[in-house]
Every structure is written in C-alpha cells, then in structure tokens.
DRENDO-1510 file (C-alpha; in Angstrom, 1 decimal, always signed):
<recs>
REC; n; res; u; v; w
REC; 1; MET; +108.2; +77.3; +34.1 .
REC; 2; ARG; +112.0; +77.8; +34.4 .
REC; 3; LYS; +112.4; +74.4; +36.0 .
REC; 4; THR; +110.4; +72.7; +33.2 .
REC; 5; PHE; +112.3; +74.6; +30.6 .
REC; 6; GLY; +115.6; +73.5; +32.0 .
REC; 7; TYR; +114.4; +69.9; +32.3 .
REC; 8; HIS; +113.4; +69.8; +28.7 .
REC; 9; LEU; +116.6; +71.4; +27.5 .
REC; 10; TYR; +118.6; +68.8; +29.4 .
REC; 11; ASN; +116.5; +65.9; +28.0 .
REC; 12; ASN; +117.1; +67.3; +24.5 .
REC; 13; GLU; +120.8; +67.1; +25.0 .
REC; 14; VAL; +121.5; +70.9; +25.5 .
REC; 15; GLY; +124.7; +71.3; +27.4 .
REC; 16; LEU; +124.4; +71.6; +31.1 .
REC; 17; GLU; +126.7; +74.7; +31.1 .
REC; 18; LEU; +124.2; +76.6; +29.0 .
REC; 19; ILE; +121.3; +75.6; +31.2 .
REC; 20; GLN; +123.4; +76.6; +34.2 .
REC; 21; LEU; +124.0; +80.0; +32.6 .
REC; 22; LEU; +120.4; +80.5; +31.6 .
REC; 23; SER; +119.3; +79.6; +35.2 .
REC; 24; ASN; +121.9; +81.8; +36.8 .
REC; 25; HIS; +123.2; +79.0; +39.0 .
REC; 26; SER; +126.7; +79.0; +40.5 .
REC; 27; SER; +127.4; +75.3; +39.8 .
REC; 28; PRO; +126.2; +72.5; +37.6 .
REC; 29; LYS; +125.4; +70.5; +40.7 .
REC; 30; ILE; +122.8; +73.1; +41.7 .
REC; 31; THR; +121.3; +73.1; +38.2 .
REC; 32; LEU; +120.9; +69.3; +38.2 .
REC; 33; ARG; +119.3; +69.4; +41.6 .
REC; 34; TYR; +117.0; +72.3; +40.5 .
REC; 35; ILE; +115.7; +70.5; +37.4 .
REC; 36; GLY; +115.3; +67.3; +39.2 .
REC; 37; ILE; +118.1; +65.2; +37.8 .
REC; 38; GLU; +119.5; +62.8; +40.3 .
REC; 39; GLN; +123.1; +61.3; +40.2 .
REC; 40; GLU; +121.5; +57.9; +39.4 .
REC; 41; ASP; +120.0; +59.4; +36.3 .
REC; 42; VAL; +123.3; +60.7; +35.1 .
REC; 43; GLN; +125.1; +57.4; +35.8 .
REC; 44; SER; +122.3; +55.5; +33.9 .
REC; 45; ASP; +122.7; +57.8; +30.9 .
REC; 46; LEU; +126.4; +57.4; +30.9 .
REC; 47; ALA; +126.1; +53.6; +31.0 .
REC; 48; LYS; +124.0; +53.8; +27.8 .
REC; 49; LEU; +126.8; +55.4; +25.9 .
REC; 50; PRO; +128.8; +53.1; +23.6 .
REC; 51; LYS; +132.1; +51.9; +25.0 .
REC; 52; ARG; +135.3; +52.2; +23.1 .
</recs>
C-alpha cells in the first residue's frame, strides 16, 4: 500500500521531497524508482509544461 500511496501522491502533484520523507528514502531517485516512475515519464511531464 505504501507504493500505491506514493504513486497517487506523485500523480496528484504532491512534492517528491515530501513523498521521499514519508517513504523514508535517502534520495529522490530511489523514491521515483520505488513508486514506478521512470525517467521517460518525468521528461514527458516536463515537456508538457508551458514554455516561457
């Protein structure tokens, strides 16, 4: 359930640092891997942001 909870928090735009803290992980990279977010997903999300 922790993994699902973290995944849903991430998808609802809760900060990764908070999810990392709640999961007791030592780095954001570990948290992303734990909840199943791949680097491609992060890059895809970043590409959707408006450009200035």
